C-alpha positions as CSV (number, residue, x, y, z in Angstrom):
1,M,117.8,-98.6,-89.2
2,A,119.4,-96.2,-86.8
3,S,119.9,-93.5,-89.4
4,N,116.2,-93.6,-90.3
5,K,115.4,-93.1,-86.8
6,E,117.9,-90.3,-86.3
7,T,116.3,-88.6,-89.6
8,L,112.9,-89.2,-88.4
9,T,113.7,-87.5,-85.1
10,S,115.3,-84.6,-87.0
11,V,112.4,-84.0,-89.0
12,E,110.1,-84.0,-85.8
13,E,112.3,-81.5,-83.8
14,N,112.0,-79.3,-87.2
15,T,108.4,-79.5,-87.2
16,H,108.1,-78.7,-83.3
17,R,110.7,-76.0,-83.9
18,Q,108.2,-74.5,-86.7
19,R,105.3,-74.9,-84.5
20,R,106.9,-73.1,-81.5
21,W,108.0,-70.4,-83.9
22,G,104.5,-70.2,-85.3
23,C,102.9,-70.0,-82.3
24,T,105.6,-67.1,-80.8
25,C,105.0,-65.3,-84.2
26,G,101.5,-65.3,-83.6
27,C,101.4,-64.4,-80.0
28,L,103.8,-61.6,-81.1
29,S,101.5,-60.3,-83.9
30,F,98.4,-60.5,-81.6
31,L,100.3,-58.5,-79.0
32,L,101.7,-56.2,-81.6
33,A,98.1,-55.8,-83.1
34,L,96.8,-55.2,-79.5
35,T,99.3,-52.7,-78.7
36,L,98.9,-50.8,-81.9
37,T,94.7,-50.8,-81.4
38,T,95.3,-49.6,-78.1
39,L,97.5,-46.5,-79.0
40,A,95.2,-45.7,-81.8
41,F,92.3,-45.6,-79.7
42,T,94.2,-43.8,-76.7
43,Y,95.3,-41.4,-79.4
44,F,91.8,-40.7,-80.6
45,A,90.1,-40.8,-77.2
46,L,92.5,-38.2,-75.9
47,K,93.0,-36.2,-79.2
48,P,92.0,-32.6,-78.1
49,Y,89.0,-31.2,-79.7
50,P,89.2,-27.7,-81.0
51,L,87.8,-25.0,-78.4
52,A,84.7,-23.6,-80.1
53,S,84.3,-19.6,-80.5
54,P,81.7,-18.1,-78.6
55,A,80.3,-16.8,-81.8
56,R,79.5,-20.3,-83.2
57,W,76.0,-20.4,-81.5
58,L,75.0,-16.7,-82.0
59,R,71.8,-16.3,-83.8
60,P,69.3,-13.5,-84.0
61,Q,67.0,-14.5,-81.0
62,T,70.2,-14.5,-78.9
63,R,69.8,-11.9,-75.9
64,G,72.4,-12.7,-73.6
65,F,75.9,-14.4,-73.4
66,G,78.0,-15.4,-70.6
67,V,81.5,-17.2,-69.9
68,L,81.8,-19.2,-66.6
69,R,85.6,-20.0,-66.0
70,L,85.8,-23.2,-64.5
71,S,89.4,-23.7,-63.4
72,T,91.1,-25.3,-60.5
73,A,93.7,-23.2,-60.8
74,D,91.7,-20.5,-59.1
75,T,91.5,-21.0,-55.6
76,G,87.8,-19.7,-55.2
77,F,86.4,-22.1,-57.7
78,A,88.5,-24.8,-56.6
79,D,86.8,-24.4,-52.8
80,L,83.3,-23.9,-54.4
81,F,83.6,-27.1,-56.4
82,S,84.8,-29.0,-53.5
83,F,81.9,-27.9,-51.5
84,L,79.2,-28.3,-54.3
85,A,80.8,-32.0,-54.5
86,N,80.1,-32.8,-50.9
87,Q,76.3,-31.3,-51.1
88,V,75.7,-33.4,-54.1
89,E,76.9,-36.8,-52.3
90,E,75.2,-35.9,-49.0
91,K,71.8,-34.8,-50.6
92,V,71.5,-36.7,-53.6
93,G,73.5,-39.8,-52.1
94,K,70.6,-40.4,-49.5
95,T,68.0,-41.0,-52.4
96,L,70.1,-43.7,-54.0
97,N,70.9,-47.3,-53.3
98,E,74.5,-48.6,-52.4
99,N,75.8,-49.5,-56.0
100,E,74.4,-46.0,-57.2
101,R,76.3,-44.3,-54.1
102,R,79.3,-45.9,-55.0
103,A,79.3,-44.6,-58.8
104,L,78.4,-41.1,-57.2
105,R,81.3,-40.9,-54.9
106,S,83.6,-42.2,-57.7
107,A,82.3,-39.6,-60.1
108,M,82.6,-36.7,-57.4
109,L,86.3,-37.9,-56.6
110,L,87.3,-37.7,-60.2
111,A,85.3,-34.4,-60.8
112,R,87.1,-33.0,-57.8
113,Q,90.8,-33.9,-59.1
114,S,90.2,-32.9,-63.0
115,P,87.4,-31.0,-64.0
116,D,89.2,-28.8,-66.3
117,W,91.1,-32.0,-67.6
118,I,87.6,-33.2,-68.8
119,F,86.1,-29.8,-70.0
120,Y,87.4,-26.7,-71.2
121,P,87.7,-24.2,-68.6
122,P,85.4,-21.5,-70.3
123,I,81.5,-22.7,-69.8
124,Y,79.4,-20.8,-72.4
125,V,75.9,-19.6,-71.2
126,Y,73.2,-18.3,-73.9
127,I,70.1,-16.8,-73.4
128,E,67.4,-16.5,-76.2
129,N,64.0,-14.7,-76.6
130,E,61.6,-14.6,-79.3
131,E,60.2,-11.5,-80.8
132,K,57.3,-10.2,-78.6
133,S,57.6,-12.6,-75.8
134,S,59.1,-12.4,-72.2
135,E,59.9,-16.1,-72.2
136,L,63.5,-16.7,-71.8
137,K,65.4,-19.8,-73.1
138,F,68.8,-20.6,-71.8
139,V,71.6,-23.3,-72.9
140,L,74.6,-23.9,-70.8
141,I,77.5,-25.7,-73.0
142,G,80.3,-27.5,-71.3
143,Q,82.8,-28.6,-74.1
144,F,84.9,-31.8,-73.6
145,R,88.5,-31.6,-74.3
146,H,88.5,-34.8,-75.7
147,F,86.5,-38.2,-76.5
148,F,87.5,-39.6,-73.3
149,G,85.6,-37.0,-71.2
150,Y,82.8,-37.7,-73.0
151,L,83.0,-41.4,-72.3
152,L,83.3,-40.8,-68.6
153,C,80.2,-38.8,-68.3
154,R,78.6,-41.2,-70.4
155,S,79.6,-44.1,-68.1
156,F,78.7,-42.1,-65.0
157,I,75.2,-41.5,-66.2
158,Q,74.6,-45.1,-67.4
159,S,75.8,-46.3,-63.9
160,L,73.0,-44.6,-62.2
161,E,70.6,-46.3,-64.6
162,I,69.0,-42.8,-65.7
163,R,67.2,-43.8,-69.3
164,P,67.3,-41.0,-71.7
165,S,64.0,-39.7,-72.7
166,Q,65.6,-39.3,-76.7
167,E,68.5,-41.0,-77.9
168,N,70.7,-41.2,-81.3
169,A,73.8,-41.7,-82.6
170,Y,74.7,-38.2,-81.9
171,L,72.7,-37.0,-79.1
172,S,71.3,-38.5,-75.7
173,L,68.6,-36.3,-74.0
174,Y,67.5,-36.8,-70.1
175,R,64.7,-34.9,-69.0
176,F,64.5,-33.7,-65.7
177,G,61.6,-32.0,-63.6
178,A,58.8,-33.0,-65.6
179,K,55.9,-31.9,-63.3
180,K,52.5,-30.2,-64.3
181,D,52.8,-26.5,-64.7
182,K,56.6,-26.4,-64.2
183,E,59.2,-26.4,-66.8
184,T,61.5,-28.9,-67.5
185,I,65.2,-29.0,-67.5
186,D,67.1,-31.3,-70.0
187,L,70.6,-32.3,-69.9
188,A,72.3,-33.8,-73.0
189,L,75.2,-35.4,-74.1
190,A,76.8,-35.1,-77.4
191,P,80.3,-36.4,-78.3
192,Q,81.8,-33.0,-77.8
193,N,79.4,-31.0,-75.6
194,L,77.4,-31.5,-72.3
195,L,74.5,-29.3,-72.5
196,V,71.9,-28.0,-69.9
197,S,68.9,-26.2,-71.3
198,N,65.3,-25.5,-70.7
199,S,64.8,-25.6,-74.3
200,E,65.0,-29.1,-76.5
201,A,64.8,-27.2,-79.5
202,L,68.0,-25.0,-78.3
203,I,69.9,-28.2,-77.7
204,K,69.3,-29.5,-80.8
205,F,70.4,-26.2,-82.4
206,V,73.8,-26.2,-80.3
207,A,74.1,-30.1,-81.3
208,G,73.9,-29.2,-85.0
209,Q,70.7,-31.3,-85.4
210,E,68.4,-28.2,-86.3
211,D,68.4,-26.6,-89.7
212,K,71.1,-23.3,-89.8
213,T,69.9,-21.9,-93.3
214,S,68.6,-18.8,-91.4
215,P,70.7,-15.8,-90.7
216,M,72.7,-16.1,-87.9
217,S,73.7,-12.6,-86.6
218,P,72.2,-11.2,-83.5
219,S,70.9,-7.9,-83.3
220,E,72.9,-4.5,-83.5
221,R,72.2,-3.5,-79.7
222,F,73.4,-7.2,-78.6
223,M,76.7,-6.9,-80.7
224,T,77.6,-3.4,-79.3
225,Y,77.4,-4.7,-75.8
226,Y,78.6,-8.2,-76.4
227,G,82.1,-6.4,-77.3
228,E,82.1,-5.2,-73.7
229,L,82.9,-9.0,-72.5
230,H,86.2,-8.9,-73.8
231,T,86.1,-12.6,-73.9
232,D,89.8,-13.2,-75.3
233,R,91.3,-11.1,-72.6
234,P,89.2,-11.3,-69.1
235,E,89.7,-9.3,-66.2
236,P,92.0,-10.7,-63.6
237,G,90.0,-12.7,-61.1
238,E,86.6,-12.5,-63.5
239,D,85.0,-16.1,-63.0
240,L,81.8,-15.0,-64.7
241,A,81.4,-12.3,-67.2
242,F,77.7,-12.0,-68.7
243,I,75.9,-9.8,-70.8
244,L,72.0,-9.3,-71.5
245,T,70.3,-6.7,-73.5
246,N,67.0,-5.5,-72.5
247,E,64.9,-6.2,-75.9
248,N,61.3,-7.1,-75.0
249,N,62.1,-5.9,-71.6
250,I,63.6,-9.3,-70.5
251,I,66.0,-8.1,-68.0
252,S,63.2,-8.1,-65.2
253,S,62.1,-11.5,-66.2
254,F,65.8,-12.6,-66.0
255,F,66.0,-11.1,-62.5
256,E,62.3,-12.5,-61.4
257,T,63.7,-16.3,-62.8
258,L,67.1,-15.8,-61.0
259,F,65.9,-14.9,-57.5
260,A,63.1,-17.5,-57.9
261,S,65.6,-20.4,-58.9
262,L,67.8,-19.3,-55.9
263,Q,64.5,-19.2,-53.6
264,Q,64.9,-15.6,-52.9
265,K,61.5,-14.4,-54.3
266,Q,61.0,-12.0,-51.2
267,V,64.5,-10.4,-51.9
268,W,63.4,-9.6,-55.6
269,E,60.1,-8.1,-54.3
270,R,61.7,-5.6,-51.9
271,I,64.0,-4.5,-54.9
272,R,61.3,-4.2,-57.1
273,E,59.4,-2.0,-54.2
274,T,62.4,0.0,-53.8
275,L,62.7,0.6,-57.5
276,A,58.8,1.6,-57.7
277,K,59.5,4.5,-55.3
278,Y,61.8,6.1,-57.5
279,S,59.7,5.6,-60.5
280,V,62.1,3.3,-62.1
281,D,60.7,1.3,-65.2
282,P,62.7,-1.7,-66.2
283,A,62.1,-0.8,-69.4
284,D,64.5,1.9,-69.5
285,F,67.5,-0.4,-69.1
286,L,69.4,-0.8,-72.2
287,A,71.5,-3.7,-71.5
288,L,72.9,-5.4,-68.1
289,K,76.6,-6.5,-67.8
290,V,77.5,-8.7,-64.7
291,S,80.9,-9.7,-63.6
292,C,81.7,-11.9,-60.5
293,D,85.0,-12.8,-58.6
294,L,84.5,-15.9,-56.4
295,K,86.9,-15.4,-53.6
296,S,85.9,-18.5,-51.8
297,S,83.1,-21.1,-51.2
298,D,81.6,-18.5,-48.9
299,H,82.4,-15.2,-50.5
300,V,81.8,-13.6,-53.6
301,V,81.9,-10.2,-55.0
302,C,79.4,-9.2,-58.2
303,T,79.4,-6.2,-60.0
304,S,76.4,-5.3,-62.2
305,T,76.4,-2.4,-64.8
306,F,73.3,-1.1,-65.9
307,Y,73.3,0.9,-69.1
308,F,70.6,3.7,-70.1
309,E,69.8,5.8,-73.1
310,R,67.8,8.7,-71.1
311,L,69.8,10.5,-68.5
312,D,66.5,11.0,-66.2
313,A,66.0,7.3,-66.1
314,L,69.7,6.9,-65.2
315,Q,69.4,9.2,-62.5
316,R,66.3,7.7,-61.0
317,F,68.1,4.3,-60.9
318,A,71.1,6.0,-59.2
319,D,69.1,7.5,-56.6
320,A,67.2,4.0,-56.0
321,A,70.7,2.5,-55.9
322,K,72.0,4.6,-53.3
323,L,69.0,3.7,-51.2
324,L,70.1,-0.3,-51.8
325,E,73.2,0.8,-50.3
326,G,71.5,0.8,-46.9
327,L,69.7,-2.1,-46.8
328,G,71.0,-4.9,-44.4
329,V,70.0,-8.5,-43.6
330,T,67.6,-9.6,-41.2
331,P,68.9,-10.9,-37.4
332,Q,68.0,-14.4,-38.7
333,A,70.3,-13.8,-41.8
334,K,73.3,-12.4,-39.5
335,Q,72.8,-15.4,-37.3
336,A,73.3,-17.7,-40.1
337,G,76.6,-16.0,-41.0
338,I,75.2,-14.0,-44.0
339,A,76.2,-10.7,-44.9
340,I,75.7,-8.5,-47.7
341,K,77.3,-5.0,-48.6
342,I,76.0,-3.1,-51.5
343,E,77.8,-0.1,-53.2
344,S,76.9,2.0,-56.2
345,R,78.4,4.2,-58.7
346,K,77.0,6.5,-61.4
347,G,79.0,6.7,-64.6
348,R,78.2,8.6,-67.9
349,D,75.7,6.2,-69.4
350,S,75.5,3.7,-66.9
351,V,75.1,2.9,-63.1
352,T,77.4,0.3,-61.6
353,V,76.4,-1.7,-58.5
354,T,78.7,-3.9,-56.6
355,V,77.3,-6.6,-54.3
356,D,79.7,-8.2,-51.7
357,V,78.1,-11.5,-50.2
358,T,79.5,-13.6,-47.4
359,G,77.6,-16.6,-46.4
360,L,77.5,-18.2,-49.8
361,R,77.9,-21.6,-48.3
362,R,74.7,-21.2,-46.3
363,I,72.5,-19.8,-49.3
364,I,74.0,-22.7,-51.5
365,S,73.0,-25.5,-49.1
366,E,69.7,-24.5,-48.5
367,I,68.7,-24.5,-52.3
368,D,66.0,-27.3,-53.3
369,Y,67.9,-29.9,-55.2
370,S,64.4,-31.8,-56.0
371,H,64.1,-31.5,-59.9
372,S,64.7,-35.0,-60.9
373,S,62.0,-36.9,-63.1
374,Q,63.6,-40.4,-61.9
375,R,63.7,-39.8,-58.0
376,A,62.4,-37.0,-55.7
377,L,65.3,-35.6,-54.2
378,G,64.3,-33.9,-50.9
379,T,66.6,-31.1,-49.1
380,Q,66.2,-30.4,-45.2
381,G,66.4,-27.3,-43.6
382,A,64.7,-23.8,-43.9
383,S,64.1,-22.2,-46.6
384,T,66.4,-19.2,-47.7
385,D,63.5,-17.0,-47.9
386,E,63.0,-17.0,-44.2
387,V,66.8,-16.2,-43.6
388,T,67.3,-13.3,-46.2
389,S,63.6,-12.3,-46.5
390,G,64.8,-9.0,-44.7
391,L,66.9,-7.6,-47.7
């Protein structure tokens, strides 16, 4: 009987031992599977996307192209980005509830620390214009370094409870500024790109959701000046390089839109009056090249080169540019800490105008951010038209 009990006890111990080994092996298998899954997801999420060539999105209606180099290694950009983040937190945060403010604060903290970890430093800007039209369409393309950057941006937008106006597996489209008689701005999130544009059709083209059977080559004039940018070998300190060809006389429309967006309409009107005194016709421009060096969040130097075909038009513009050198800012602008210095230089087929601006923080802080279709975002302070209207 004792032998039989010992045998039963031995069998039970063997059974328990097998069960323990079974549980251990099962746990180890689960942990191994979880580890492999985590590693696979991490590899997929952080696997670098290839950086697209600027030529990828060129097409016949392309009139302008620019590269904005957002690198935290550049002290000027790092300073400006920190200032802009503070502005967004201060002005946009006032309109949000507590949970949304926390999400915005977290996003700005992450953005300050690692913008060029999420995005590739070159941000592409394209400007398009249809034949026989002065209307400008633009798209700004930020390319994610990896899928994890896309997930971060998507999570942040969702935390603000902003609903997309359109959404499918490849594109989420958010519309801002949907007001009567005003142009809308669309923000689009695709797995490899963050897009900002005033044209839904242009966004869908970039995102690969539009037919691409049409010929893709831009005009001969555009390609001639496109080579002036040296996108693969930028000049030292060049934070922005941009070229715009004057087909359909769009350079005038470009400056009008630019100054309006900066709330500097009176400045543009003053410049137009000066050009008119010297019989300068904007239609005489062949192309415009812009290069900017951001020294700090308060100081920027921009060089604009205007190309001409006719020598008489070049000389008239050179004379007008010399007059612009003598223009100063109003006492109100000086009191606000804004200073602008203008210099011009005539070349063989072009005139180069260099504008040195100090007081950039003041100008940026007064820009109206109230263009959201989800909320009315207000700003405070006097308009910059009042500050710099004397230019």
